[in-house]
C-alpha positions in Angstrom: 73.0 29.1 -113.0 76.4 30.8 -112.8 79.6 30.5 -115.0 80.6 28.1 -117.7 79.3 24.5 -118.1 81.0 21.2 -117.3 78.2 18.6 -116.9 75.3 19.0 -114.6 76.2 20.5 -111.2 73.8 21.0 -108.4 74.4 22.3 -104.9 72.0 21.4 -102.1 72.3 24.1 -99.4 70.8 26.4 -96.8 71.2 30.1 -97.0 72.5 30.5 -93.5 75.2 27.8 -93.6 78.8 29.0 -93.7 79.8 25.6 -95.1 77.4 26.1 -98.0 78.7 29.6 -98.5 82.3 28.4 -98.9 81.2 25.9 -101.5 79.3 28.6 -103.4 82.3 30.9 -103.3 84.6 28.1 -104.6 82.2 27.3 -107.5 82.1 31.0 -108.4 85.9 31.4 -108.2 86.3 28.5 -110.5 83.6 29.8 -112.8 81.5 26.6 -112.6 77.9 26.7 -113.7 75.6 25.2 -111.1 72.0 25.0 -109.9 71.4 26.0 -106.3 68.7 24.1 -104.5 67.6 25.6 -101.1 66.9 22.9 -98.5 64.5 23.1 -95.6 66.3 21.0 -92.9 63.0 20.5 -91.0 61.4 19.0 -94.1 64.3 17.4 -96.0 63.8 16.7 -99.6 64.0 13.2 -101.2 67.0 14.4 -103.1 68.9 15.4 -100.0 68.0 12.1 -98.2 69.1 10.1 -101.2 72.3 12.1 -101.8 73.5 12.1 -98.2 71.7 9.2 -96.5 74.1 8.9 -93.5 74.1 12.5 -92.2 71.3 14.1 -94.2 72.9 17.5 -94.0 74.1 20.2 -96.4 76.1 21.0 -98.4 75.9 18.3 -101.0 77.4 18.8 -104.4 75.9 16.7 -107.2 78.1 16.4 -110.3 76.6 14.4 -113.2 74.3 12.6 -110.8 77.1 11.7 -108.3 76.9 13.3 -104.8 79.8 14.6 -102.8 79.3 15.5 -99.2 81.1 17.6 -96.5 82.4 21.1 -97.5 86.1 20.3 -97.2 85.8 17.2 -99.4 83.6 19.2 -101.8 86.3 22.0 -102.1 89.0 19.4 -103.0 86.6 17.7 -105.4 85.8 21.1 -107.2 89.5 21.8 -107.5 90.3 18.5 -109.0 87.2 17.9 -111.1 87.3 21.4 -112.6 91.1 21.7 -112.8 91.1 23.3 -116.3 88.7 26.0 -115.2 89.6 29.2 -113.3 92.3 29.5 -110.6 93.3 26.6 -108.4 91.6 26.7 -105.0 94.4 24.8 -103.3 98.2 25.2 -103.4 100.0 22.8 -105.8 102.7 21.9 -103.2 101.5 19.0 -100.9 103.2 20.6 -97.8 101.5 24.0 -98.4 98.1 22.1 -98.8 98.7 20.3 -95.6 99.6 23.5 -93.7 96.5 25.2 -95.2 94.3 22.4 -94.1 95.8 22.5 -90.6 95.1 26.3 -90.4 91.5 25.7 -91.3 91.6 26.8 -94.9 89.8 23.5 -95.8 88.0 22.8 -92.6 
């Protein structure tokens, strides 16, 4: 576990995924404590299948039992759910956020 606590946070991932890495970096920047669960995508766990039944891929962030999928959505979720912790990941200005998204900051 890393950082301070704000409910139970788990990240399902795979070490070689750049999408998982960006979520791990975001959690670290925010100082959010989390449990990392390495997934084998050839033998997917029941937790992964239950948490992301449509796409069954990583990353999946589970916060207090509720799964959030897709790295760009997870980054936005982290920024909003842990707003009082650490620096903001996204610009406060909506236009700046949109430009950042367009340039691939979020995708």
